[in-house]
C-alpha positions as CSV (number, residue, x, y, z in Angstrom):
1,X,0.0,0.0,0.0
2,X,2.8,2.4,0.9
3,X,4.4,1.8,-2.5
4,X,1.2,2.7,-4.2
5,X,1.0,6.0,-2.2
6,X,4.6,7.0,-2.9
7,X,4.2,8.2,-6.5
8,X,1.2,10.4,-5.5
9,X,3.2,11.8,-2.6
10,X,6.0,12.8,-5.0
11,X,3.4,14.2,-7.4
12,X,1.6,16.3,-4.8
13,X,4.9,17.6,-3.3
14,X,6.1,18.5,-6.8
15,X,2.9,20.4,-7.4
16,X,3.4,22.3,-4.2
17,X,7.0,23.0,-5.1
18,X,6.1,24.3,-8.6
19,X,3.3,26.5,-7.1
20,X,5.7,27.9,-4.6
21,X,8.4,28.4,-7.2
22,X,5.9,30.4,-9.3
23,X,4.8,32.5,-6.3
24,X,8.2,33.2,-4.7
25,X,10.6,33.2,-7.7
26,X,8.6,34.0,-10.8
27,X,6.1,36.4,-9.3
28,X,8.6,37.5,-6.6
29,X,6.2,37.5,-3.7
30,X,8.0,37.8,-0.4
31,X,8.7,34.6,1.6
32,X,9.0,36.1,5.1
33,X,9.5,32.9,7.1
34,X,11.6,29.8,7.0
35,X,11.3,27.9,3.6
36,X,12.3,24.6,5.3
37,X,9.3,24.8,7.7
38,X,7.1,25.5,4.7
39,X,8.3,22.4,2.9
40,X,8.0,20.3,6.1
41,X,4.4,21.5,6.7
42,X,3.6,20.7,3.1
43,X,5.0,17.2,3.3
44,X,3.2,16.5,6.5
45,X,-0.1,17.9,5.1
46,X,0.2,15.7,2.0
47,X,1.0,12.6,4.1
48,X,-1.8,13.2,6.6
49,X,-4.4,13.6,3.8
50,X,-3.2,10.5,2.1
51,X,-3.4,8.5,5.2
52,X,-6.9,9.8,5.9
53,X,-7.9,8.5,2.5
54,X,-6.1,5.2,3.0
55,X,-7.8,4.6,6.3
56,X,-11.2,5.4,4.9
57,X,-10.6,3.0,2.0
58,X,-9.5,0.3,4.4
59,X,-12.4,0.8,6.7
60,X,-15.2,1.3,4.2
61,X,-13.9,-1.1,1.4
62,X,-16.4,0.3,-1.2
63,X,-14.9,3.2,-3.1
64,X,-18.1,5.1,-3.5
65,X,-18.8,4.9,0.2
66,X,-15.3,5.9,1.1
67,X,-15.4,8.9,-1.2
68,X,-18.8,10.0,0.1
69,X,-17.7,9.8,3.7
70,X,-14.4,11.7,2.9
71,X,-16.5,14.4,1.2
72,X,-18.8,14.6,4.2
73,X,-15.8,15.0,6.5
74,X,-13.8,17.5,4.6
75,X,-16.3,19.7,2.7
76,X,-17.5,21.6,5.9
77,X,-13.9,22.0,7.0
78,X,-13.1,24.3,4.0
79,X,-15.4,26.8,5.7
80,X,-13.8,26.2,9.1
81,X,-10.1,26.6,8.2
82,X,-10.2,30.4,8.8
83,X,-9.5,31.7,5.3
84,X,-12.9,33.0,4.3
85,X,-14.0,33.7,7.8
86,X,-11.7,34.4,10.8
87,X,-11.4,31.5,13.2
88,X,-11.6,33.9,16.2
89,X,-15.2,34.7,15.2
90,X,-16.3,31.1,14.9
91,X,-18.5,29.3,17.4
92,X,-17.0,26.4,19.4
93,X,-18.3,23.7,17.0
94,X,-16.9,25.3,13.9
95,X,-13.6,26.1,15.6
96,X,-13.3,22.5,16.9
97,X,-14.2,21.0,13.6
98,X,-11.6,23.0,11.9
99,X,-8.9,21.7,14.3
100,X,-9.9,18.1,13.5
101,X,-8.5,18.2,9.9
102,X,-4.9,18.8,8.8
103,X,-5.8,21.5,6.3
104,X,-6.3,24.0,9.1
105,X,-2.9,23.3,10.6
106,X,-1.2,23.4,7.2
107,X,-2.8,26.8,6.3
108,X,-1.8,28.1,9.7
109,X,1.8,27.1,9.1
110,X,1.7,28.4,5.6
111,X,0.4,31.8,6.6
112,X,2.9,31.9,9.5
113,X,5.8,31.3,7.1
114,X,4.7,33.2,4.0
115,X,2.9,36.3,5.3
116,X,3.6,36.8,9.0
117,X,7.3,35.7,9.0
118,X,6.7,34.0,12.4
119,X,10.0,33.2,14.1
120,X,11.3,29.6,14.0
121,X,10.7,29.0,17.8
122,X,7.0,30.2,17.6
123,X,6.2,28.1,14.5
124,X,6.1,24.6,16.0
125,X,2.5,24.2,17.1
126,X,1.0,23.6,13.7
127,X,4.1,21.5,12.6
128,X,3.8,19.3,15.8
129,X,0.1,19.0,15.3
130,X,0.7,17.8,11.7
131,X,3.3,15.3,12.9
132,X,0.7,14.0,15.4
133,X,-1.8,13.6,12.6
134,X,0.7,11.6,10.5
135,X,1.9,9.5,13.4
136,X,-1.7,8.6,14.6
137,X,-2.9,7.9,11.1
138,X,0.1,5.7,10.2
139,X,-0.4,3.7,13.3
140,X,-4.2,3.3,12.9
141,X,-3.8,2.4,9.2
142,X,-1.0,-0.1,10.0
143,X,-3.2,-1.7,12.7
144,X,-6.1,-1.9,10.2
145,X,-3.9,-3.6,7.6
146,X,-2.6,-6.0,10.2
147,X,-6.2,-6.8,11.3
148,X,-7.3,-7.4,7.7
149,X,-4.3,-9.7,7.0
150,X,-5.2,-11.7,10.2
151,X,-8.8,-12.1,9.1
152,X,-7.7,-13.1,5.6
153,X,-5.5,-15.9,6.8
154,X,-2.3,-14.0,6.1
155,X,-3.2,-12.8,2.6
156,X,-3.1,-9.2,1.5
157,X,-6.1,-7.0,1.9
């Protein structure tokens, strides 16, 4: 499964790299923060999203159901990430929902590094949260794969 995800990881990271190259080199927008943190946050965001998808696919087996549930989980979060409406003005439900998906933390890190120029030592909360997402999702996905192999008599899921 990880081998199937790797080409997409490379593709998505390449897309982020090209988009950032256009923004910061070609269009000469200022990059006020640390480029290494921006790359790290992007990689963690891509991995966490991929593992959410992998886990849903493993839990829900039917592709149409997995895609539908993924849509139900993520579509409202686009409104709760704090881009179109400030997070400080959200009610507790919207604020909490936004914190449950990695996009909020990636955008926070991206804004910190591109616009605000947040110092290195103050930039770790969203990065550590994304690391937590990836670690938790990798462990839960691996446990699900192991469980499925056990129920298949040792075969692949």
